[in-house]
C-alpha positions in Angstrom: 273.8 266.6 199.7 276.0 269.5 198.8 278.8 270.5 201.2 277.7 274.1 200.8 274.5 275.7 199.5 274.4 279.5 199.2 271.2 281.1 198.0 270.8 284.9 197.4 273.4 285.8 200.0 273.5 289.5 200.9 275.8 291.2 203.4 275.6 294.9 204.0 277.8 297.0 206.3 275.5 299.9 206.9 274.7 301.4 203.5 277.6 299.6 201.9 276.6 296.4 200.0 279.6 294.0 200.2 277.8 290.9 198.8 274.8 291.4 196.5 272.7 288.3 196.3 275.1 285.6 195.3 274.3 281.9 194.9 276.6 278.9 194.5 277.1 275.3 195.6 280.1 273.4 196.7 280.0 269.6 196.1 281.3 267.1 198.6 285.0 266.4 198.2 285.7 269.1 195.7 287.9 272.2 195.8 285.8 275.3 194.9 287.4 278.6 194.4 286.0 282.2 194.7 288.2 284.2 192.4 288.3 287.9 192.1 290.2 291.1 192.8 290.7 292.6 196.3 287.4 294.1 197.5 285.2 291.8 195.4 283.4 290.3 198.4 285.4 287.0 198.7 286.5 287.5 202.3 283.1 288.7 203.4 281.5 285.6 201.9 283.9 283.3 203.7 283.4 285.1 207.0 279.7 284.7 206.8 280.1 281.0 206.0 282.5 280.6 208.9 279.8 282.1 211.3 282.1 285.0 212.2 279.6 287.6 210.8 275.9 287.5 210.3 274.3 287.5 206.9 271.9 290.3 206.0 269.8 288.3 203.7 269.5 285.0 201.8 270.4 281.5 203.2 273.4 279.2 203.7 273.4 275.5 204.4 276.6 273.5 205.2 276.0 269.8 204.9 272.3 270.5 205.2 272.8 272.5 208.4 271.2 276.0 208.4 273.8 278.6 209.1 271.4 280.9 211.1 269.6 278.3 213.1 272.4 275.9 214.0 275.7 277.9 213.8 277.3 275.9 216.6 276.8 272.7 214.7 278.5 274.2 211.7 281.5 275.3 213.8 282.0 271.7 214.9 282.5 270.5 211.3 284.4 273.3 209.6 287.8 275.0 209.9 288.6 278.5 208.8 291.9 280.0 207.9 291.9 283.8 207.5 294.3 285.5 205.2 295.8 287.4 208.2 296.0 284.5 210.6 299.0 284.3 212.9 300.4 281.8 215.4 301.7 282.4 218.8 305.3 283.4 218.2 306.8 282.4 221.5 305.5 278.8 221.1 307.3 276.2 219.1 305.5 274.8 216.0 304.7 271.6 217.9 303.5 273.5 221.0 301.2 275.6 218.8 299.6 272.5 217.2 299.1 270.9 220.6 297.5 274.1 221.8 295.0 274.1 218.9 294.3 270.4 219.1 293.1 270.5 222.7 290.1 272.6 221.6 288.9 269.8 219.1 290.1 266.4 220.4 290.7 264.5 223.6 293.0 261.6 224.6 294.3 259.5 221.8 292.3 261.5 219.3 294.3 264.6 220.3 297.7 262.8 219.9 296.6 261.6 216.4 295.5 265.1 215.5 298.9 266.6 216.5 300.8 263.9 214.6 298.7 264.7 211.5 299.4 268.4 211.9 303.1 267.8 212.1 303.0 265.6 209.0 301.0 268.2 207.0 303.3 271.1 208.1 306.3 269.0 207.0 308.7 271.4 208.9 311.0 268.5 209.9 313.3 269.5 212.8 312.1 273.1 212.7 308.8 272.0 214.2 310.6 272.2 217.6 311.7 275.8 216.9 309.8 278.9 218.0 307.4 280.4 215.5 309.1 283.7 215.6 312.2 282.1 213.9 310.1 280.9 211.0 310.1 282.3 207.5 306.7 283.5 206.1 306.4 280.3 204.1 307.1 278.1 207.1 304.6 280.0 209.3 301.9 279.7 206.6 302.5 276.0 206.3 302.0 275.7 210.1 298.8 277.6 209.9 297.5 275.5 207.0 298.3 272.4 208.9 296.4 273.8 211.9 293.3 274.3 209.7 293.5 270.8 208.1 294.8 268.6 210.9 291.4 268.5 212.7 289.9 266.6 209.7 287.1 269.1 209.0 284.2 268.2 206.7 284.7 271.6 205.2 287.9 273.7 205.1 287.4 277.4 204.4 290.7 279.0 203.3 291.1 282.7 202.6 294.1 283.4 200.3 296.0 280.3 201.5 299.2 281.2 199.6 299.1 285.0 199.8 302.6 286.5 199.8 304.4 283.2 199.4 307.1 282.4 196.9 306.7 279.8 194.2 308.1 276.8 196.1 306.1 277.4 199.3 302.9 278.1 197.2 303.4 274.9 195.3 303.8 272.9 198.6 300.7 274.4 200.1 298.7 273.7 196.9 299.8 270.1 197.2 298.7 269.9 200.8 295.3 271.2 200.0 294.8 268.9 197.0 295.8 265.8 199.1 293.4 266.8 201.8 290.5 267.1 199.4 291.4 263.7 197.9 290.9 262.2 201.4 287.3 263.6 201.6 287.5 267.1 203.0 285.5 269.7 200.9 287.5 272.9 200.4 286.2 276.4 199.7 289.0 278.9 199.1 289.3 282.4 197.9 292.1 284.0 195.9 292.9 286.9 193.6 295.6 284.7 192.0 293.5 283.3 189.1 296.3 281.3 187.5 297.1 279.5 190.7 293.5 278.6 191.4 293.1 277.3 187.9 295.7 274.6 188.9 293.9 273.7 192.1 290.1 274.0 191.8 287.6 271.6 190.4 285.2 274.5 189.9 285.4 278.2 190.4 283.1 281.2 190.7 284.2 284.6 189.3 283.2 287.3 191.7 283.4 291.1 191.3 281.8 294.0 193.1 279.8 291.6 195.3 278.3 289.6 192.4 279.1 286.2 191.0 279.5 286.7 187.2 280.3 283.1 186.2 280.6 279.6 187.6 282.1 276.4 186.1 285.2 274.3 185.8 288.3 276.0 184.5 288.2 274.0 181.3 284.5 274.8 180.7 285.0 278.5 181.2 288.1 278.6 179.0 286.2 276.9 176.2 283.1 279.1 176.7 285.2 282.3 176.4 287.8 281.0 174.0 290.6 281.9 176.4 294.0 280.4 177.3 293.6 280.9 181.0 291.1 281.9 183.7 292.7 285.4 184.1 291.8 286.0 180.4 288.3 284.7 181.1 287.9 287.0 184.0 289.0 290.1 181.9 286.4 289.1 179.2 283.6 288.5 181.7 284.2 291.8 183.6 284.6 293.7 180.4 
């Protein structure tokens, strides 16, 4: 069973066609990246898969569950981190993780979830400080931990390292890769093609609402005789 099966997905906003019949699969336990420039259809695709917006056409299954017929079941096994997500600034980091955990776990399970979130965030003593004192990198690590601490079968991450410096980006990439090694399937989007090349088992190149190529980074670099995925993308689009 695939973690995700997308077939001929279409999403229109009125007369504007944001996603134009794309198809792809995500294997269980892999990190799959949707790569493309801003406005390519990445975020729209992730929002459809996260059940936040309805598809216009096509079909989506997540671990065999039909997105349209059983959206509630899908919400129970996924987590979604939007690019523009924020935490409650007047809470401490630990209070925020406790607040989120109560929606997913009870009793000992809730305590274990909070402990896992604190470990993933790795903010040390700053976990007891208010979120409004955090740097952008610290806040993003807290949000990533929020998405992963509930042990989802599928984590959907939209631009997980957007706007972060090299050190914070590297730490978040490490967190995501460790989570995938423990069995969580990951679907992420990014316009940073070089970064995703370091993270993903397979990628799909998307532009103007269409998937242009799919494969592992090494396969695509060989196919297009390129030194990196950014160069592959330029050749494919061109």
